[in-house]
N, C-alpha and C positions, 0 to 999 in steps of 0.2 A: 504494500500500500504506500502511495506517495503522500508526503506531507508538503505543505506550501513552501517551506524553506528549501526542501530538496528540489522541487519543481523549478523554483526561481533560480537556484544555483545552477542547475543543468542548463537552463535557457541562457542565462548570462554567460556561462562558460562557453557555450557553443557560439554565441555571437562574438565574444572576445577572441576565440580561436580563428574565426573567419569573418571579420567585420565587413569585407567587401568581396564582390564577385571577382573571381580570377579571370573571367572572360571579358566582362564589360566595365568593371570597376564601379558598379552601382552598389549601394549598401545592401547587405543581406537582411532578411526578415524571417521571423518565425511565423509559420502559417499552420492552421489547424485543417487537416484533411481527414475527415471521417474518424476523428478521435486520435489521430496521430499528429504530433507536432514535428514539422519539417523545417529545417533551415534552408531557405531558398534565396535566390537572387530576387531582389524586390522589383526588378524590371521585367521579370517573366510574368506572363498572364496567369491569372488564377485558374482559368479553364485550359483545357488542352488546346494546342494550336489548331486553327482551322485552315483549310486550303493547302495546296501543294507547297507553296513557298514557306509557310509557317511550319509545316511538318518537317520539311527538309532542313530549315535553319535549326530547328530544335534537335534534329538528329546529328547534324554535322558539327554543330558548335554548342554542345549542351552546357547550360549554366549549372553551377553546383546545386545539389539537393541532397541533404543528409538528414537522416532520422535523428531527432533529438530525444523524443519520448513517445512511447506507445501507451497512451492512456487507456486503451481498450484492455490491456493486461490487468490494469488496476480494477477495472469494473468486473472482470471475470473472477477475481479473487474473493 
């Protein structure tokens, strides 16, 4: 089970470890996707890319995306 101090510490550490995107140098952000917290480039769209150009750009030059916390594990316990 996660407590608030642990959650905040993990989020802050992940942002400190990778504060900017290595591809475009935009700041990173923590986003919730279906109960999982991901550290992502803030310039990437929240939804999946649409169209051929968007999908090709995402595949050829992916921006960082790292799992910070899986909150669904906490709910199952």
